[in-house]
ROVEXZA-632694 format. One record per residue (C-alpha): residue number from 1; x, y, z; residue in three letters. Coordinates in Angstrom, 3 decimals, padded with zeros to 6 digits. Each point is the difference from the previous one (the first is absolute). Example, Ala and Ser with C-alpha at 12.3 -4.5 7.8 and 13.67 -1.06 7.14 Angstrom:
// residues 2
[1 [012.300 -004.500 007.800] Ala]
[2 [001.370 003.440 -000.660] Ser]
***
This chain:
// residues 280
[1 [000.000 000.000 000.000] Met]
[2 [001.076 003.606 -000.484] Ala]
[3 [001.291 001.800 003.071] His]
[4 [000.890 003.564 001.041] Ile]
[5 [003.605 000.077 001.154] Ser]
[6 [000.421 003.696 000.755] Ala]
[7 [-001.483 003.473 -000.091] Gly]
[8 [001.781 003.099 -001.230] Ile]
[9 [-000.906 003.607 000.795] Ala]
[10 [001.517 002.700 -002.154] Cys]
[11 [-000.558 003.594 -001.069] Ser]
[12 [-000.342 000.617 -003.751] His]
[13 [001.178 003.593 -000.487] Val]
[14 [000.182 000.825 -003.749] Pro]
[15 [003.221 001.988 000.437] Ala]
[16 [001.711 -003.203 001.197] Ile]
[17 [-000.699 -001.588 -003.365] Gly]
[18 [001.288 003.080 -001.832] Ala]
[19 [003.194 000.033 002.089] Ala]
[20 [000.570 -003.688 -000.712] Trp]
[21 [-000.703 000.296 -003.713] Asp]
[22 [002.268 003.047 -000.405] Leu]
[23 [002.939 -001.635 001.778] Gly]
[24 [-000.169 002.236 003.079] Lys]
[25 [-000.164 -002.779 002.615] Ala]
[26 [003.562 000.799 001.075] Gly]
[27 [-000.565 003.739 000.377] Asp]
[28 [000.380 001.439 003.503] Asp]
[29 [-003.736 000.685 000.266] Tyr]
[30 [-001.170 -003.433 -001.147] Trp]
[31 [002.763 -002.324 001.195] Lys]
[32 [-001.248 -000.427 003.608] Pro]
[33 [-003.444 -000.967 -001.271] Leu]
[34 [001.181 -002.605 -002.486] Phe]
[35 [002.453 -001.447 002.529] Glu]
[36 [-002.990 -000.777 002.213] Gly]
[37 [-001.225 -002.453 -002.634] Phe]
[38 [003.305 -001.802 -000.641] Glu]
[39 [-000.824 -002.577 002.668] Phe]
[40 [-003.393 -000.546 -001.624] Thr]
[41 [001.409 -000.615 -003.472] Lys]
[42 [002.294 -002.703 001.364] Gln]
[43 [-002.793 -001.460 002.123] Trp]
[44 [-002.306 -000.180 -002.997] Glu]
[45 [002.655 -001.870 -001.999] Lys]
[46 [000.267 -002.544 002.808] Ala]
[47 [-003.778 -000.226 000.529] Asn]
[48 [-001.269 000.448 -003.541] Lys]
[49 [-003.796 -000.202 -000.218] Pro]
[50 [-001.910 -001.651 -002.811] Asp]
[51 [-002.650 002.720 000.153] Val]
[52 [-000.280 003.445 001.584] Val]
[53 [-003.503 001.211 000.834] Phe]
[54 [000.693 003.713 -000.186] Leu]
[55 [-002.400 002.448 001.649] Val]
[56 [000.391 003.534 -001.338] Tyr]
[57 [-002.040 002.965 -001.140] Asn]
[58 [-000.418 001.271 -003.513] Asp]
[59 [000.723 003.723 -000.428] His]
[60 [-002.679 000.832 -002.600] Ala]
[61 [001.891 -002.041 -002.586] Thr]
[62 [-002.029 -003.166 -000.553] Ala]
[63 [-003.080 001.464 001.676] Phe]
[64 [-001.016 003.603 -000.593] Ser]
[65 [-002.332 001.927 002.263] Leu]
[66 [-002.798 -001.208 -002.275] Glu]
[67 [000.326 -003.568 001.290] Leu]
[68 [001.467 -000.823 003.412] Ile]
[69 [-000.213 -003.572 001.310] Pro]
[70 [000.580 -000.394 003.724] Thr]
[71 [001.836 -003.317 -000.477] Phe]
[72 [001.206 -001.236 -003.406] Ala]
[73 [001.925 -003.217 -000.678] Ile]
[74 [002.109 -000.430 -003.114] Gly]
[75 [-000.792 -003.354 -001.594] Cys]
[76 [001.816 000.535 -003.300] Gly]
[77 [002.965 -001.839 -001.486] Glu]
[78 [002.185 003.122 000.145] Ser]
[79 [-000.039 003.697 000.856] Phe]
[80 [001.961 002.777 -001.727] Gln]
[81 [001.812 002.743 001.960] Pro]
[82 [-002.108 003.150 -000.306] Ala]
[83 [000.889 003.300 -001.601] Asp]
[84 [-000.786 002.462 002.788] Glu]
[85 [000.746 003.057 -002.122] Gly]
[86 [003.761 -000.297 -000.488] Trp]
[87 [000.226 -003.399 -001.681] Gly]
[88 [-000.242 -003.501 001.416] Ala]
[89 [002.672 -001.039 002.497] Arg]
[90 [002.752 -002.128 -001.614] Pro]
[91 [-000.925 -003.071 002.021] Val]
[92 [-001.172 -003.469 -001.064] Pro]
[93 [-003.570 -000.845 -000.885] Val]
[94 [-001.844 -001.479 002.974] Val]
[95 [-000.870 -003.657 -000.533] Glu]
[96 [-003.308 -000.834 001.650] Gly]
[97 [-001.232 -003.183 001.677] Ala]
[98 [-003.491 -000.264 -001.533] Pro]
[99 [-000.933 -003.419 001.389] Glu]
[100 [000.829 000.939 003.579] Leu]
[101 [-001.518 003.473 -000.434] Ala]
[102 [-003.275 -001.466 -001.302] Ala]
[103 [-000.051 -002.457 002.904] His]
[104 [000.534 002.820 002.501] Ile]
[105 [-002.701 002.091 -001.642] Ala]
[106 [-002.544 -002.805 000.186] Gln]
[107 [000.886 -000.909 003.580] Ser]
[108 [000.025 003.584 001.281] Val]
[109 [-003.239 000.936 -001.760] Ile]
[110 [-001.671 -003.112 001.413] Glu]
[111 [001.411 001.140 003.352] Asp]
[112 [-002.187 003.115 -000.461] Glu]
[113 [002.672 002.501 -001.089] Phe]
[114 [-000.882 001.703 -003.270] Asp]
[115 [002.921 000.234 -002.429] Leu]
[116 [000.296 001.491 -003.459] Thr]
[117 [001.650 -002.479 -002.372] Ile]
[118 [002.422 001.664 -002.423] Val]
[119 [001.405 -001.934 -002.924] Asn]
[120 [001.914 002.875 -001.592] Lys]
[121 [001.593 003.055 001.579] Met]
[122 [003.310 001.825 000.163] Asp]
[123 [001.741 000.171 003.375] Val]
[124 [001.581 003.183 001.322] Asp]
[125 [002.713 000.890 002.504] His]
[126 [-002.140 -001.260 002.882] Gly]
[127 [000.832 -003.510 -001.178] Leu]
[128 [003.297 000.358 -001.882] Thr]
[129 [001.965 002.014 002.593] Val]
[130 [-000.295 -002.719 002.691] Pro]
[131 [001.068 -002.607 -002.568] Leu]
[132 [003.146 002.011 -000.775] Ser]
[133 [000.791 000.424 003.699] Leu]
[134 [-000.375 -003.721 000.731] Met]
[135 [001.529 -001.502 -003.145] Phe]
[136 [002.305 002.690 -001.390] Gly]
[137 [000.787 000.375 -003.686] Lys]
[138 [-001.024 -003.153 -001.828] Val]
[139 [-000.923 -000.966 -003.554] Asp]
[140 [-003.029 -001.902 001.281] Gln]
[141 [-001.739 000.100 003.379] Trp]
[142 [000.956 -003.245 001.816] Pro]
[143 [-003.584 -001.018 000.801] Cys]
[144 [-003.572 000.392 -001.114] Lys]
[145 [-001.974 002.889 001.406] Ile]
[146 [-003.691 000.504 000.756] Ile]
[147 [-000.821 003.733 000.070] Pro]
[148 [-002.641 000.930 002.568] Phe]
[149 [-001.065 003.639 -000.235] Ala]
[150 [-001.719 001.778 002.896] Val]
[151 [-001.709 003.373 -000.206] Asn]
[152 [001.709 002.387 002.398] Val]
[153 [-000.193 002.973 -002.368] Val]
[154 [-003.693 000.907 -000.098] Gln]
[155 [-001.931 000.079 003.265] Tyr]
[156 [-001.356 -002.144 001.480] Pro]
[157 [002.838 -002.551 000.090] Pro]
[158 [-000.580 -003.341 001.721] Pro]
[159 [000.470 -000.089 003.759] Ser]
[160 [003.028 -001.548 001.627] Gly]
[161 [-002.262 -002.631 001.535] Lys]
[162 [-001.442 -000.905 -003.399] Arg]
[163 [003.506 -000.292 -001.420] Cys]
[164 [001.242 -002.105 002.918] Tyr]
[165 [-002.832 -002.496 -000.351] His]
[166 [000.396 -000.023 -003.775] Leu]
[167 [003.597 -001.091 000.592] Gly]
[168 [-001.289 -002.951 001.994] Lys]
[169 [-002.351 -000.951 -002.851] Ala]
[170 [002.880 000.216 -002.487] Ile]
[171 [002.071 -002.287 002.235] Ala]
[172 [-002.809 -002.557 000.101] Arg]
[173 [-000.224 000.156 -003.769] Ala]
[174 [003.722 -000.495 -000.544] Ile]
[175 [000.173 -002.900 002.446] Lys]
[176 [-002.790 -001.779 -001.859] Ser]
[177 [001.762 000.151 -003.385] Phe]
[178 [001.038 -003.570 -000.859] Pro]
[179 [003.443 000.783 -001.426] Glu]
[180 [003.163 000.101 002.091] Asp]
[181 [000.911 003.694 -000.237] Leu]
[182 [002.053 002.292 002.209] Asn]
[183 [-001.962 003.249 000.138] Val]
[184 [001.058 003.299 001.515] Gln]
[185 [-002.532 002.774 000.639] Ile]
[186 [001.151 003.603 -000.200] Trp]
[187 [-001.755 003.081 001.339] Gly]
[188 [001.240 003.254 -001.508] Thr]
[189 [-000.498 003.764 000.293] Gly]
[190 [000.579 002.537 002.754] Gly]
[191 [001.413 000.882 002.421] Met]
[192 [-000.801 003.515 001.233] Ser]
[193 [-000.207 002.560 -002.784] His]
[194 [-002.205 002.722 -001.378] Gln]
[195 [000.340 001.324 -003.521] Leu]
[196 [-002.121 003.152 000.113] Gln]
[197 [-001.410 002.780 002.160] Gly]
[198 [001.476 001.753 003.051] Pro]
[199 [001.369 -003.285 001.401] Arg]
[200 [001.787 -001.057 -003.211] Ala]
[201 [003.213 -001.782 000.930] Gly]
[202 [-001.334 -001.283 003.337] Leu]
[203 [002.131 -002.757 001.572] Ile]
[204 [-000.900 -001.594 003.348] Asn]
[205 [002.868 -002.269 001.057] Arg]
[206 [-001.407 -000.867 003.422] Glu]
[207 [-003.409 -000.991 -001.362] Trp]
[208 [001.528 -001.988 -002.871] Asp]
[209 [002.163 -002.076 002.309] Asn]
[210 [-002.861 -000.591 002.393] Glu]
[211 [-002.018 -001.219 -002.991] Phe]
[212 [002.790 -002.460 -000.850] Leu]
[213 [000.073 -001.251 003.607] Asp]
[214 [-003.757 -000.553 000.043] Arg]
[215 [-000.041 -001.604 -003.434] Leu]
[216 [002.493 -002.599 001.193] Ile]
[217 [-001.343 -000.593 003.495] Glu]
[218 [-003.704 000.857 000.096] Asn]
[219 [-001.466 000.350 -003.499] Pro]
[220 [-003.570 -000.753 000.997] Glu]
[221 [-000.078 002.994 002.325] Asp]
[222 [001.751 002.132 -002.634] Leu]
[223 [-002.676 -000.944 -002.526] Ser]
[224 [-002.555 001.942 002.061] Lys]
[225 [001.754 003.318 -000.633] Met]
[226 [-002.434 002.385 -001.751] Pro]
[227 [000.830 001.789 -003.239] His]
[228 [000.122 003.360 001.729] Ile]
[229 [003.000 -001.054 002.099] Glu]
[230 [001.966 -001.019 -003.100] Tyr]
[231 [-000.745 003.386 -001.561] Val]
[232 [000.641 002.031 003.145] Arg]
[233 [003.214 -001.760 001.039] Glu]
[234 [001.461 -001.257 -003.291] Ala]
[235 [-001.314 002.494 -002.548] Gly]
[236 [-002.596 -000.260 -002.729] Ser]
[237 [001.934 -002.755 -001.798] Glu]
[238 [000.800 -001.866 003.222] Gly]
[239 [-003.268 -001.899 -000.394] Val]
[240 [001.870 -002.192 -002.511] Glu]
[241 [001.176 -001.921 003.057] Leu]
[242 [-003.310 -001.870 000.214] Val]
[243 [001.468 -002.117 -002.814] Met]
[244 [002.668 -001.280 002.372] Trp]
[245 [-002.815 -001.464 002.090] Leu]
[246 [-001.023 -002.253 -002.904] Ile]
[247 [003.497 -001.454 000.055] Met]
[248 [000.032 -000.336 003.784] Arg]
[249 [-003.452 -001.592 000.096] Gly]
[250 [001.250 -002.745 -002.306] Ala]
[251 [002.719 -001.020 002.484] Leu]
[252 [-000.078 -001.886 003.256] Ser]
[253 [-000.823 001.847 003.211] Ala]
[254 [003.622 -000.251 001.125] Gln]
[255 [002.681 000.634 -002.602] Val]
[256 [003.790 000.032 -000.058] Glu]
[257 [001.535 003.387 -000.775] Leu]
[258 [002.774 -000.591 -002.533] Val]
[259 [000.821 003.588 -000.962] His]
[260 [-001.160 003.511 000.885] Arg]
[261 [001.015 003.255 -001.632] Phe]
[262 [-001.198 003.600 000.218] Tyr]
[263 [001.373 003.025 -001.831] His]
[264 [-000.923 003.630 -000.614] Val]
[265 [-000.285 001.693 -002.287] Pro]
[266 [-000.444 -001.583 -003.412] Ala]
[267 [-001.231 002.929 -002.039] Ser]
[268 [-002.689 001.201 002.451] Asn]
[269 [-000.905 -003.387 001.480] Thr]
[270 [001.030 -002.139 002.952] Ala]
[271 [001.090 -003.477 -001.125] Val]
[272 [-000.762 -003.069 002.103] Gly]
[273 [000.865 -003.616 -000.700] His]
[274 [-000.539 -003.335 001.755] Leu]
[275 [000.624 -003.661 -000.737] Ile]
[276 [-002.253 -002.199 002.111] Leu]
[277 [000.399 -003.759 -000.055] Lys]
[278 [-003.286 -001.876 000.263] Asn]
[279 [-000.297 -002.610 002.750] Arg]
[280 [-002.870 -002.043 -001.468] Asp]
***
């Protein structure tokens, strides 16, 4: 049977992708950030998954403001890197896992979570930046990837509690798939940042690190946090962190912390990163 071996949490700042693509990873500004992921790249080589279930948000690329699914699962054979206005990132095409994705969709929908099934879409920096941070520069991504897009752009986004319990439903679905697959689940986005208004550039180190502590140790309690606290404490875009609760909900109650990293700033965003080993 398929199993979830680990969960990854990671920010997906677009400027990180630009710095990587333009060869600036060794610059004084960017070097400390990329060094924080060196451990992860080696760990991923030693613990290579067959499939990554990657939770991210689309930034009005695949879904415009005319059509906004709350949860959308990519069931296609492949997904092209998106042109977000300055050309597509020079990264490999994402190879999907359509059989597993279709199985998850059926199981989760029958588990009373409504998903939008997407057979064709381009994937933006929300998905490709974490792949670059985990796997580095490669000609082909080393595993198949199931994109799972969550609306955290247009209010109302799903609650943390809804996301946490969705993660549990996704775990049940993966564990019932009759093929022996090593699956990792990644939650991306965040941490504290605000891109507009009087609080543009907001960073809240203390709150971010408390969030990481609670995500590791007491995610069920963390899932009860209301949207207004994310916005007040972590900025208008801090609500992206509900996506990390999908990842955490898919793991065992107690997890093993393999790696933790926090860095500010990356552009105008706080960057957080965790590797959590599942104990199921």
